[in-house]
Chimera marker file (.cmm) of the C-alpha trace (Angstrom):
<marker_set name="trace">
<marker id="1" x="106.117" y="93.119" z="107.350" r="1" g="1" b="0" radius="0.5"/>
<marker id="2" x="108.716" y="91.648" z="104.988" r="1" g="1" b="0" radius="0.5"/>
<marker id="3" x="107.744" y="94.199" z="102.341" r="1" g="1" b="0" radius="0.5"/>
<marker id="4" x="108.266" y="97.039" z="104.811" r="1" g="1" b="0" radius="0.5"/>
<marker id="5" x="111.664" y="95.627" z="105.774" r="1" g="1" b="0" radius="0.5"/>
<marker id="6" x="112.742" y="95.390" z="102.135" r="1" g="1" b="0" radius="0.5"/>
<marker id="7" x="111.477" y="98.926" z="101.484" r="1" g="1" b="0" radius="0.5"/>
<marker id="8" x="113.454" y="100.303" z="104.445" r="1" g="1" b="0" radius="0.5"/>
<marker id="9" x="116.531" y="98.413" z="103.268" r="1" g="1" b="0" radius="0.5"/>
<marker id="10" x="116.250" y="99.882" z="99.766" r="1" g="1" b="0" radius="0.5"/>
<marker id="11" x="115.846" y="103.404" z="101.161" r="1" g="1" b="0" radius="0.5"/>
<marker id="12" x="118.198" y="103.358" z="104.156" r="1" g="1" b="0" radius="0.5"/>
<marker id="13" x="121.030" y="101.341" z="102.589" r="1" g="1" b="0" radius="0.5"/>
<marker id="14" x="121.889" y="103.957" z="99.886" r="1" g="1" b="0" radius="0.5"/>
<marker id="15" x="121.564" y="106.793" z="102.416" r="1" g="1" b="0" radius="0.5"/>
<marker id="16" x="123.850" y="104.994" z="104.861" r="1" g="1" b="0" radius="0.5"/>
<marker id="17" x="126.399" y="104.217" z="102.149" r="1" g="1" b="0" radius="0.5"/>
<marker id="18" x="126.316" y="107.823" z="100.948" r="1" g="1" b="0" radius="0.5"/>
<marker id="19" x="126.825" y="109.085" z="104.495" r="1" g="1" b="0" radius="0.5"/>
<marker id="20" x="129.779" y="106.751" z="105.036" r="1" g="1" b="0" radius="0.5"/>
<marker id="21" x="131.379" y="107.770" z="101.720" r="1" g="1" b="0" radius="0.5"/>
<marker id="22" x="130.900" y="111.431" z="102.638" r="1" g="1" b="0" radius="0.5"/>
<marker id="23" x="132.587" y="110.935" z="106.014" r="1" g="1" b="0" radius="0.5"/>
<marker id="24" x="135.445" y="108.934" z="104.484" r="1" g="1" b="0" radius="0.5"/>
<marker id="25" x="136.089" y="111.503" z="101.748" r="1" g="1" b="0" radius="0.5"/>
<marker id="26" x="136.030" y="114.302" z="104.337" r="1" g="1" b="0" radius="0.5"/>
<marker id="27" x="138.437" y="112.376" z="106.569" r="1" g="1" b="0" radius="0.5"/>
<marker id="28" x="140.784" y="111.739" z="103.645" r="1" g="1" b="0" radius="0.5"/>
<marker id="29" x="140.780" y="115.441" z="102.761" r="1" g="1" b="0" radius="0.5"/>
<marker id="30" x="141.706" y="116.405" z="106.326" r="1" g="1" b="0" radius="0.5"/>
<marker id="31" x="144.391" y="113.722" z="106.347" r="1" g="1" b="0" radius="0.5"/>
<marker id="32" x="145.894" y="115.093" z="103.123" r="1" g="1" b="0" radius="0.5"/>
<marker id="33" x="146.002" y="118.628" z="104.541" r="1" g="1" b="0" radius="0.5"/>
<marker id="34" x="148.194" y="117.596" z="107.452" r="1" g="1" b="0" radius="0.5"/>
<link id1="1" id2="2" r="1" g="1" b="0" radius="0.2"/>
<link id1="2" id2="3" r="1" g="1" b="0" radius="0.2"/>
<link id1="3" id2="4" r="1" g="1" b="0" radius="0.2"/>
<link id1="4" id2="5" r="1" g="1" b="0" radius="0.2"/>
<link id1="5" id2="6" r="1" g="1" b="0" radius="0.2"/>
<link id1="6" id2="7" r="1" g="1" b="0" radius="0.2"/>
<link id1="7" id2="8" r="1" g="1" b="0" radius="0.2"/>
<link id1="8" id2="9" r="1" g="1" b="0" radius="0.2"/>
<link id1="9" id2="10" r="1" g="1" b="0" radius="0.2"/>
<link id1="10" id2="11" r="1" g="1" b="0" radius="0.2"/>
<link id1="11" id2="12" r="1" g="1" b="0" radius="0.2"/>
<link id1="12" id2="13" r="1" g="1" b="0" radius="0.2"/>
<link id1="13" id2="14" r="1" g="1" b="0" radius="0.2"/>
<link id1="14" id2="15" r="1" g="1" b="0" radius="0.2"/>
<link id1="15" id2="16" r="1" g="1" b="0" radius="0.2"/>
<link id1="16" id2="17" r="1" g="1" b="0" radius="0.2"/>
<link id1="17" id2="18" r="1" g="1" b="0" radius="0.2"/>
<link id1="18" id2="19" r="1" g="1" b="0" radius="0.2"/>
<link id1="19" id2="20" r="1" g="1" b="0" radius="0.2"/>
<link id1="20" id2="21" r="1" g="1" b="0" radius="0.2"/>
<link id1="21" id2="22" r="1" g="1" b="0" radius="0.2"/>
<link id1="22" id2="23" r="1" g="1" b="0" radius="0.2"/>
<link id1="23" id2="24" r="1" g="1" b="0" radius="0.2"/>
<link id1="24" id2="25" r="1" g="1" b="0" radius="0.2"/>
<link id1="25" id2="26" r="1" g="1" b="0" radius="0.2"/>
<link id1="26" id2="27" r="1" g="1" b="0" radius="0.2"/>
<link id1="27" id2="28" r="1" g="1" b="0" radius="0.2"/>
<link id1="28" id2="29" r="1" g="1" b="0" radius="0.2"/>
<link id1="29" id2="30" r="1" g="1" b="0" radius="0.2"/>
<link id1="30" id2="31" r="1" g="1" b="0" radius="0.2"/>
<link id1="31" id2="32" r="1" g="1" b="0" radius="0.2"/>
<link id1="32" id2="33" r="1" g="1" b="0" radius="0.2"/>
<link id1="33" id2="34" r="1" g="1" b="0" radius="0.2"/>
</marker_set>
């Protein structure tokens, strides 16, 4: 079970970080437009 948890962490963590960075960059772009 620990192996599965580590595997999910390695896969989901980068995806989550990428999603957050994408949202932040998009929000910053909208903020700059105003």
